[in-house]
C-alpha positions in Angstrom: 62.8 39.8 29.7 63.6 36.1 28.8 59.8 35.7 27.2 61.0 38.6 25.3 64.2 37.6 23.3 62.2 33.8 22.0 59.0 36.2 21.1 61.1 38.6 18.7 64.5 37.0 18.3 63.8 32.9 18.1 60.0 32.5 17.4 60.1 35.0 14.0 62.5 32.3 12.2 59.6 29.4 11.7 58.5 32.5 9.8 60.3 30.4 6.7 59.8 26.0 7.4 57.3 24.4 6.5 53.0 25.5 6.9 52.6 24.1 10.4 56.2 26.0 11.5 54.1 29.5 10.2 51.2 28.9 11.8 53.3 28.4 15.1 55.1 31.4 14.1 51.6 33.7 13.5 50.0 32.5 16.8 52.5 33.1 19.0 53.1 36.6 18.1 49.3 37.5 17.8 49.6 35.8 21.6 53.3 38.4 21.7 51.3 41.2 20.8 47.7 40.5 23.0 50.5 39.9 25.8 52.0 44.0 25.2 48.6 45.1 24.5 47.2 44.0 28.0 50.2 45.1 29.9 51.4 48.3 27.8 50.6 51.2 25.4 51.2 51.3 22.1 49.3 53.0 19.8 48.8 51.0 17.0 52.2 49.3 16.7 51.1 46.1 18.0 47.7 46.4 15.5 50.6 47.0 12.5 52.4 43.8 13.3 49.6 42.3 13.8 49.0 42.6 9.8 52.3 42.1 8.9 51.9 38.4 10.4 48.7 37.3 8.2 50.9 37.1 5.3 51.9 34.1 7.7 48.9 32.1 6.9 47.9 29.9 3.8 45.0 30.4 1.6 42.8 27.4 2.7 42.9 29.8 6.8 41.8 33.2 4.3 38.8 32.2 1.8 36.9 34.2 3.6 38.7 37.2 2.5 39.6 35.6 -1.0 37.0 32.9 -2.2 39.6 32.3 -4.8 42.5 31.0 -2.1 43.0 27.2 -3.4 42.7 27.3 -7.3 45.8 26.3 -9.3 48.6 29.3 -9.0 47.9 31.3 -12.3 51.1 30.5 -14.8 53.8 32.5 -14.6 53.5 32.5 -10.7 56.4 30.2 -9.8 58.7 33.0 -11.5 57.1 35.2 -9.6 57.5 33.3 -6.1 61.1 32.7 -6.7 61.6 36.5 -7.3 59.7 37.1 -4.4 61.7 34.6 -2.2 65.2 36.6 -3.9 63.9 39.9 -2.4 62.9 38.4 1.3 66.2 37.3 2.0 68.0 40.4 0.2 65.8 42.8 2.9 66.0 39.7 5.4 70.2 40.4 5.0 70.1 43.9 4.9 68.1 43.8 8.6 70.4 41.9 10.0 72.9 44.0 8.7 71.2 46.6 10.1 71.7 44.6 14.0 75.4 44.1 13.5 75.5 47.9 13.2 73.8 48.4 16.2 77.3 46.6 18.0 80.1 47.4 15.1 79.4 50.1 12.6 82.6 49.5 10.4 82.8 53.0 7.7 81.1 50.2 4.5 78.1 49.5 6.6 78.0 53.1 7.3 78.1 53.7 3.6 75.9 51.0 2.5 73.3 52.4 4.4 73.4 55.6 3.4 73.2 55.1 0.2 70.5 52.6 0.8 68.6 54.7 2.8 66.2 56.9 0.0 64.4 53.2 -0.4 63.5 52.0 3.2 64.9 48.6 2.2 65.9 48.4 6.0 65.2 49.6 9.2 67.6 49.0 13.1 66.3 46.4 14.6 63.2 48.0 17.1 61.3 50.9 17.4 63.9 52.1 20.3 66.8 49.9 20.4 67.7 51.5 23.8 64.9 51.2 26.5 64.8 53.1 29.6 64.4 51.4 33.2 63.1 53.7 34.7 59.9 55.7 33.9 59.7 59.3 34.6 56.7 61.6 34.1 56.4 65.5 34.2 52.9 66.8 35.7 51.8 70.2 35.3 50.4 72.1 38.0 48.5 75.6 37.9 47.7 78.3 40.9 46.9 81.7 41.6 48.0 82.2 45.2 52.0 80.5 44.5 50.6 78.4 48.0 48.0 76.2 46.6 48.8 73.9 43.4 46.5 71.6 41.1 47.2 69.0 38.2 46.3 69.3 34.6 45.1 65.3 34.2 46.2 63.7 31.2 44.6 62.3 29.5 46.7 58.0 28.4 49.5 59.5 30.5 49.7 58.7 34.6 48.9 61.8 36.7 47.0 60.7 39.6 48.6 57.5 41.6 44.8 56.3 42.1 44.1 56.2 38.3 44.0 53.1 36.4 46.5 52.6 33.6 44.0 53.8 30.1 44.4 51.6 26.2 44.3 54.7 24.2 45.0 52.0 21.1 44.2 52.4 17.9 44.5 55.3 18.9 47.9 57.5 19.3 47.7 60.6 22.1 50.2 62.7 20.8 50.7 64.6 23.4 50.5 62.4 26.1 53.1 60.4 23.5 55.4 63.8 23.9 55.4 63.8 27.5 56.8 60.2 28.0 59.7 61.5 25.3 59.9 65.6 27.2 60.4 63.6 30.8 63.1 61.4 29.5 65.6 64.7 30.2 63.4 66.6 32.9 66.4 68.9 33.5 65.4 70.6 30.1 62.1 72.0 29.0 62.0 71.7 25.6 60.1 74.5 23.1 57.6 73.0 22.7 56.8 72.4 26.0 57.4 75.8 27.2 55.1 76.8 24.6 52.4 74.4 25.9 52.5 75.9 28.9 52.6 79.7 28.1 49.1 78.5 26.0 47.9 77.6 29.6 48.4 80.6 30.5 46.3 82.1 28.0 43.6 80.2 28.9 44.1 78.2 24.7 40.5 76.2 23.9 42.2 74.4 21.6 45.3 73.3 24.4 42.7 72.7 27.4 40.7 70.6 24.9 44.0 67.6 25.6 43.4 67.6 28.6 41.3 65.1 30.8 40.5 67.6 33.7 41.3 71.0 33.8 41.7 72.1 37.4 41.0 76.3 35.7 37.9 76.1 34.4 36.2 79.5 35.0 39.8 81.9 34.3 43.5 80.3 33.6 45.7 80.4 37.0 48.3 82.9 37.7 51.4 80.5 37.7 52.1 76.8 36.1 54.8 75.1 36.8 56.2 71.0 35.9 56.7 68.5 38.2 58.9 65.4 37.9 58.3 62.1 39.3 59.6 58.3 39.1 56.3 56.4 38.6 56.6 52.5 39.3 53.2 50.2 39.3 52.0 49.7 43.0 52.7 46.3 44.5 49.6 44.0 45.1 50.0 44.3 48.4 50.1 48.1 48.0 47.0 48.2 46.1 44.8 46.9 48.9 46.4 49.1 50.9 45.9 52.7 49.8 44.0 51.7 46.5 47.1 53.6 44.6 47.5 52.2 41.1 51.0 53.3 41.0 54.0 54.8 43.4 55.4 57.5 42.6 58.9 59.7 43.8 59.1 63.2 43.5 62.8 64.2 41.6 62.3 67.5 41.4 60.4 70.0 39.6 60.6 73.8 37.8 60.3 77.4 39.1 56.9 79.1 38.3 56.0 80.4 35.5 54.0 83.7 36.0 51.9 85.2 33.5 52.9 88.2 32.1 52.0 91.7 34.5 51.7 89.0 37.8 54.2 90.5 40.2 57.6 88.4 40.2 56.9 87.7 36.6 
């Protein structure tokens, strides 16, 4: 946690310093994004941050990209640099005010951001201003007898505790990503998730293609249901004893959703 604050709140200010500080900022940001890619699964977001860090490098480091690097500045370059610096400071100020707005929301600041919203000049800090401390995950199960239930395995999100974490970058898996959001409020089944369950009962080929494994390849089941688990990484001792990458705790689930025409539906 403290390391995150260092990389995200302290390191970026090195970008305002001389060339050695900017170079240090570049490599520290690359290191941080590499650590995030190794320990998380954020699709292409880390790669976008890496691209944003490239302007920290001096031209002499980018000669293989721009052969003209190192040449004398063109006429009028200094006034353009001053203009660019002014715009940078204005946007920096707006982003700092966005951070202030997360904690205190005076009416004048709310009005300012409302008027500037259509120009997309600044954004609030972070993709998620508030992160959850628990990892809740839905597991979709199907059955033909309402007694024995088999899971539909997703391609990227946790399911089988023995399954290792998978890196999806730069792909952004839409369904797996949305399932994580859906599980943030497991007591409420969103309309799109209810429609997904209905398509599984219908055996819809485009929907089935979104999953890594289908427990009913020949015909759809007569019922599906949702289970919600709390996941966390196994300890090293637990990994050695069970071979599982994940430990999970069952928190609850929905009643069975039956295929139309099945008794009880």
